C-alpha positions as CSV (number, residue, x, y, z in Angstrom):
1,M,91.4,67.2,102.2
2,G,87.8,67.0,101.4
3,T,84.8,65.8,103.3
4,I,82.0,63.9,101.7
5,T,78.8,63.2,102.9
6,I,76.6,60.7,101.5
7,N,73.7,58.1,102.2
8,I,74.1,54.1,101.7
9,D,71.4,51.6,102.8
10,D,72.4,49.9,106.0
11,E,73.6,46.5,104.6
12,T,76.1,47.9,102.0
13,E,77.3,50.2,105.0
14,R,77.8,47.3,107.4
15,K,79.7,45.0,105.1
16,F,81.8,48.0,104.1
17,R,82.7,49.0,107.9
18,T,83.4,45.1,108.0
19,T,86.1,44.5,105.3
20,A,87.7,48.3,106.0
21,K,88.1,46.7,109.5
22,N,89.5,43.2,108.5
23,V,91.5,44.4,105.8
24,L,93.4,47.7,107.5
25,G,92.6,46.8,111.3
26,E,90.6,49.3,113.6
27,K,93.4,52.0,113.5
28,K,92.4,55.8,113.4
29,G,91.5,56.7,109.7
30,Y,90.7,53.6,108.7
31,L,87.8,54.0,107.2
32,G,88.6,57.1,105.2
33,R,91.9,55.0,103.7
34,A,89.2,52.4,102.6
35,T,86.8,55.2,101.2
36,T,89.6,56.8,99.4
37,E,91.0,53.2,98.1
38,A,87.5,52.1,96.8
39,I,86.8,55.4,94.8
40,E,90.0,55.6,93.7
41,L,89.0,51.8,92.1
42,W,85.8,53.1,91.4
43,I,87.3,56.0,88.7
44,R,89.6,53.6,87.6
45,D,87.4,51.4,86.6
46,R,85.2,54.3,84.6
47,E,88.7,55.5,82.7
48,Q,89.6,52.0,81.7
49,E,85.8,51.5,80.4
50,G,86.3,54.9,78.5
51,I,89.3,53.7,76.8
52,A,87.7,50.6,75.7
53,K,85.1,52.3,74.3
54,K,87.7,54.5,72.1
55,A,89.2,51.6,71.0
56,L,86.2,49.5,69.7
57,A,85.5,52.6,68.1
58,L,88.8,52.9,66.5
59,L,88.8,49.6,65.5
60,E,85.3,49.4,64.1
61,K,86.8,52.2,61.4
62,E,87.5,51.2,58.1
63,H,91.2,51.9,57.3
64,R,92.8,51.8,54.2
65,L,96.7,50.1,54.2
66,G,97.5,50.6,50.5
67,E,98.9,47.3,48.9
68,W,99.3,45.5,52.2
69,Q,95.3,45.2,52.3
70,H,95.5,43.0,49.9
71,L,97.9,40.9,51.2
72,T,97.5,37.5,52.6
73,R,99.3,37.0,56.2
74,Q,101.6,34.3,54.2
75,E,102.5,36.8,52.1
76,I,102.7,39.7,54.4
77,H,105.1,37.4,56.6
78,D,106.9,35.9,53.3
79,R,108.7,39.4,52.8
């Protein structure tokens, strides 16, 4: 288990402590659990942004579809 020392503004700290206490209760380790959850969520969001950027880059590339590229949607579904 790691230890991180951070500085955040007083209002953010107050809101975080209050919310963590309301959600998890004031049991031992509640701030650590809430902080871990917040960091994991932040990481997931950044990873999803990266995946979305890669997907958009792929969509922006021109792809050759061979014979299919000249067919209309109706022609494709009639096959």
